[in-house]
N, C-alpha and C positions, 0 to 999 in steps of 0.2 A: 504493499499500499504506500509505503514511504520510501523514496529513492534514496540510497546512500550517497553521501557527499563524495565528490571526485576531486581530489587535490590536484588540479590540472597544472600543466606546464606553464601556463600563462601566469597562474597565481604563484607558482614557485619562482618564476623569472622576476615577477614584480617584487617579492620579498627579498630574493637575492640581491636585486639591484638596490633595494632599500638598505639592506645590511652593507653592501660595498660602499655606498655613499657614505653611510654613517661610519663605517670603518676608516675610509679616507679622511674624513673630516676629524675623526678622533685622533688618528695619527699625527695629522697637521697640528691639531690642538695640543697633543701631548709634547711635540717637539718645541711648540712656542712656550710650554710651561714646565720645561725640564727642571728649572730652578724653583718651581712652585709645586712640589710634590703634594702638599696638602690639598691643593685644588684638584689635582688629578684624582687622588684617592677619595675626595669628597664626591666627585662625579660617579666613581665606582660604587660607592655606598649608596648615593642617592638612586641610581638606577637599579642597582642589584637589589636593594631593600624594596623599592616601590613596586617592581613588577612581581617579585617574590610574594610580597604582601597582598597584591591583587590576586595571585594565584591561590593563597590560603584563604583569602576572602571568598573566592568562588567555591572552594572546597567547603568552607563553612556554610555557604548558601545551600548547597545540596544537602549537607548533613542536618542542618537545622530543620529542613523540610521533611526528611525522612523520620527524624524523631517526633515531629509534630504530626505525623501521619497525613501530611498535605497531599492533595492529588493534582492541583493545578500545574505545579511546578514540572511535572513529568513531561509536559510538552516542550520545555526548554532545557530539561535537565542535562542533556549531552553537551550543551555549551559550557556551563560551569565546570562540569566533569572534565572536559578536554583542557579548560584553562588550568585546572589544577595539577595537571601532569607536567606543567613547566617547573614545578618546585625543585627537582634535582638539577636542572639547568641553572635556575637562578641561585641554587645553592652553591654552584661552582663559582659563580661571580662573587658571592658572599665570602667565600674562602679567600678570594684575592685580597679582601679587606684585611685579613689577618696579615698578610704580607707588608701592608703599609699602616699598621694600626698606630705605629709611633707618630705618623704624620697627621693622624685624626684625633687621637685620644691623649689628652694632657696627663691622665693618670698613669700612662706608661712610663713616664719619667718624672715623678713628683718631686717638687722641691723639698729638700730635708727639713725645712721649717714649716712645711704645709701640713699641719696637724689634721686637717680635715681629709685630705687625700691619704695620708698615712694611716688613718683610721679605716679606711675603706680597702686597703690592700688586701685583706683576706678574700674579699669578693672581686674587686677590680685589679686583677693582675693578669699578665698576657697568657699564662698557662691556663688558668681556670676559665678565662674569656675564650680562649680557643676551644677548649673542651666543650663549653656550652654551645658554641656556634656549631660545631660538628654534630653535637647531639641534637640540636634543633632540626638541622637539615636531614639527618639520617631518620629521625623519628617521623618528621612530616612526610617525607618521601615514602617510607613504608606504610604510612596510614593512607595516603591518597592513592597509592597503587593498589592496596588491599580492597578499598572501596571500589576503585575502578574495575578490578578483576571480577568482583562479585556482581557489579552492575552488568558487565559484558556477559557473565555466565548466565544471567536471566534471559538473555536473547535466545539462548538454546535450551532453556529449562522453564517452559510455560508452566504456570500454576505450581511453582515450587515455593511453597509458603515457608518452608524451612530456611531457604536461601534469603528470603525477605526478612525473616526474623534474625537471621545471622547478620544481614546488612545493618539492621537497626541496632544490634548489640554492639557492633564495631563503630557505628556512629555515636553511640553513648561513650565509648573509649576515646574517640576522636575529640569529642566536645570537651571532656574533662581535661585532656592533655592540651587542647588548644587554649582553654580558659587559662591555664597557667602560663604556657610558653608564649602566647601572643603578648602578654604583659612583660614577662621577663626578657624576651628578645627585644622589645621596644626599649626597655631600660638599658640593656646591654648596647645595642647597636646605635640608638639615637640619643636617649637621655644622657648617657655616660659621656658624650662629647662635651656638654656643659657639666663637667664632674663636680662642681661645687653646688650645683642646684638640683633640686628634686621636686617631683610633683606626685601626690598619690593618684591624681586623675590621668597621668600621662599614658599608662597602658591602654585604658579605656579610649583615650583621645586618638591614639595611633591606630587602634583596632577599628573604630568607627570610620576614620578617614580611609582606611584600607578597604573595608567592607563596601562603602558607598562607592568607591573607585571600582570595585569589582562588579558592583551592580551596573554601573555606567558601562563598563567594558562588555558585559552581557548584552546590554541594550545595542551598543554599537555593532557587535558581531551578529546579533539577530537581524539588524537591518541590512547589513552586508550579506548575509546568507539569503535573506528574502529576495534581495535584488538579483542574486544568482539563481533563483528559482527554487529554493529550498524553504523549509519551515512555513509553507502556506497554511498549515493547520493552526498556526498561532493566530488567535482572534483579538479583538478589542479587549476582551475581558483579561486575557493574559498580559497585554500591554499595559492595561490599567493597573494591575497589581505590580508589575515592575515599575511603573510610574509612581505608584504610592510608596514603594521601597526608596526610590530615588529621592522623592520629596521628604519623606518621613525621616530618613537617616541624615539628610543634609540639615534639617532642623535639629536633629539630635547632636550632629557634630557642632553646630552653632551653639547649642546649649552647653555642651562641654567646654567649648572654647571660651564663652562668656563666664562660666563658672569659674574656670581656672584663672581667668584674667581678673575677674572682679575681686576674688578672694585675695589674690596677691596684691592688687592695687589698694584694697581697703586696709589690709594689715600693714602694708608699707614697711616690711622687713627688708633691709638691704640685701640680705643673702637670697632673698626670693625675687625681689623687683629687678635685679640686675638681669635677669633673663629677658624681661619685656623691655627694659631700658635700652639694652643693646639692640634689639630688633627694632624699636621705634626710632632710635636715633639714627642708626646706620643702614636700615632696611625699611625705612618709613613707607615709601610708595608700595613696595612689595608686600609688606606687613599688612597693611589696610586693604590692598587689592585682593589678598588672600581671602578675607572675610567676605567681601563683595562678591567675588567669583564663586565661593563655595557655598555661600548662604543666600545672599540677596538674589542672584541670578536664577538659580533652580527654584527658589521660593516664589518668585514673582511669575515665572514661566508655568510652574507646574500646580500653582494654588488652584486654578480653575480644573473642575473635573474633566472637562473636554480635552484639554491638552494632554492629559495622562493617557488618553485613548487614541491619540494620534502619533503615528511612528515618526513623522517628520519633527513634531515638536519634542518628542522623547529623545530623538537622536541629537538635536541641537542641545538640549539640556545635558545629555549624557557626554557629549564632547566637552562642554564647558566644565563639567564636574571632573571628568578625567584629567584634563589639563590643569584644572584648579587644585587638585590634590597632589599633582607633581609639584606645583608651587608650594603647597603646604609642606611637603617633605623638604623642599629646598629652604623654606624659612626655618624649619626645625634643625637642618644640618649645617648650613652655610655660616651663620653668625659665630658658632663655637669653633669650627674647623677652619674656615677660610678667613673670617673676620670682617669681610666687606663684600658687597654685592658684585658678582662676575657672571657675565653671560656672554658667550662667544662660541667660536667653532667647536670648542671641546665639549661644552654642554649640549649643543645641537647634535654633534656627531655621536656622542656616546648614547644620547637618548634615542636617536633613530636606529643605531646598531642594536641596542637591547630591545627596542620595540620590534624590530624585524625578527629577531631571534624568537621573541616572545610569541608573535604572530605564526611564525613557522611552526613552532611547537604546537600551537593551538590547531592549526589546520591539519597538520600531520595527525595528530591524535584524533581529531574530529572525524577524519576520514576512515578511521579503523573500526568504526562501529556504525550501526544504523542511527539515523539522525534522531530517533526517539526510541525509548525503551518500551516497545509495544506489549511485552509480557509483564510490566510492572502491574500489580494488582490494582493500583489506583489510575491507571492510564486512561481508561474509559471515562473516569470522572473528569480528567483533563480534556479529553476529546469533546465531551459534551459540556464544556465549561459554560458556554453562552446559553445553554438551555436549562441549567440547573440553578441559575441566579434568580 
């Protein structure tokens, strides 16, 4: 009933061209910044983390619907499933961060008189940091591959309730591990850049930023696939739910941003305010643009019910959110690692390169399975979604 996706030579050529252009710009940018290794490593961290976090957000999207016994998501389930398979590739990029951690993290060479950093040495030290990084990547990879394997097994095992139950059990394991590691990885890779500063909201903040970017990527790829002649079974009700996710989590992101900002502003403790003072003084335009792009734009576009049900409006909002949360990661990483705003060939090139690898991974894995899990127990509910509302 549903044709499988064909990863054609034209798509491969386009993505390879994107990667080649990105690689060339990256090489030029690297040679222009050989005396600024902190900027090179900041780009590796930014793009390595952002796209890996999107992949994990996509895997979380699948898992949370499995645990909630949702039916509607099965119409698009194979998109976030395929996105999640990027994690081992993104993990390799994150391993490169370990090679240049001395250029990113001040805690790798603390001042002998810095009592704050010296007190954090048991946790923030190169060996333990490297071990945690490897553990995150390995565990995440094993989990997403296990879930993918069981999903593909359902294609050849109709009415296998035991397989469905096993998938739900593994989803429970995933959600527990992800609840812990999504925060600790954000502390390690992002928050520890500003190693004198901390926030109890930071793990949640980074998770929501990653998840809403993942939803945006699902919407973008859904649009692309529909233009290619696939995913015609997706109707306005499915798009409406995706739009509600994009709208709701953009508002939630703004809530966390304001909560963190206002609490620090009101308490006015120098050790806490320095985080925002640095960003407002040296990254003022980008700092405030981050809020406008990631909250105000999707809020105004998607507030009306009709725009959530129109693919073109959803696409515009999704592109804004995807770019916006790349900027959000930039604002989180650059002030503590680079110290001043930089945007040139290096940033453009490395982003295009990793984006090309990310999309190549997606289409490659998406082509390995039917576009929908027809044997999923709740697939009929998704297929008849417009009739059961």
